[in-house]
N, C-alpha and C positions, 0 to 999 in steps of 0.2 A: 868357198873360202871367203871369210870376211876379216878385215883388218880394222880394228878400233884404234885410232891414233895414226894419222897420216902425216906425221911430222918427220923428223930425220930418220928415226928407227923404222917406223911403219912404211914410209915411202921407199926406203931402201929395200926393205923386205919385199914389198910389193913388186918392185922392179926385178929383183932376183927371181922371185917366184913366177912372175910373168914371163921372164926369159926362159924358164923351164916349162912353159905352157900350162901352168896351173890356172884354173878358172877362178878369178877373183870377182865375186859377185857384188861386194859392198866394201866401202871404206868410209871412214869418218875422221873429222878433225875437230878442233875446239869450237867451230861454228856450226857443226851439224854433219850429217852424213848423206850418202847416196847409195842407192842400190840399182843395179841394172834392171831395166824394164824389159829387156829382150829375154824371152823364155830360154833358159839354159845357156845363155851367152853372157860371159863375164864382161867386165869393164875393159876398155882399152886403156891400160895403165899409162902408156906413153902420152896419150891425149889428156888423161886426168892430171898427170904431173905437170904438163905444160899449162893446163887451165889453172891449176893451183898457183903456179909460179906467176901467172899474169893477174889473177884475181884475188890471191891471198887465201883462198879456201876452195874446197871441193864442192861446196854448196852451189846448187843451181847448174851443175854440169849437165849439158844437153843430153836428152835421151835417158835420163835417170829419174827415179822417184826419190824425193827428199825423205829422209828418215832422221830420227834423233839418235844420239849416241846410245841411249838406253834401248831403242828398238834394234839397233845393230847387234847388241849383245845377245838378243834372244832370237835372231834369225835362224832358220832351219838350214844350217850349213854343216859340212863335215868338219871343217877346221875354222876355229876362231883364234886370231892372233891379237892378244891384248897388248898393244904397244903405246898406250897412252899413260896418263897419270895413274898413280897407284890408287887402290881402293875403289876401282870401278866395278869389279865383280863382287857382288855382295850376296848375302843369304836370300835377299829379295829376288835376284835375277839369276842365280846360279843353277837353278833346277830346270830351266826351260830348254 
């Protein structure tokens, strides 16, 4: 699972899904995104939330690979939650 937009809506969705043991592999905010580097292991959403609260962004969260918002949209995940600004999914990236 990936969540594009880790603001109010995306962060709350991530917390709820994490509480239900969904595997969230990547998240992004307006400054960039992160993807888990651990094979098959998702992000620790509680730690990501605390990091964003302290640093203002998920960017550079330890143990992750930095990705762009565009790269997040085309990750090979089963579920993509678009929780950012409108017009992010376009004809250019929707087919991946």
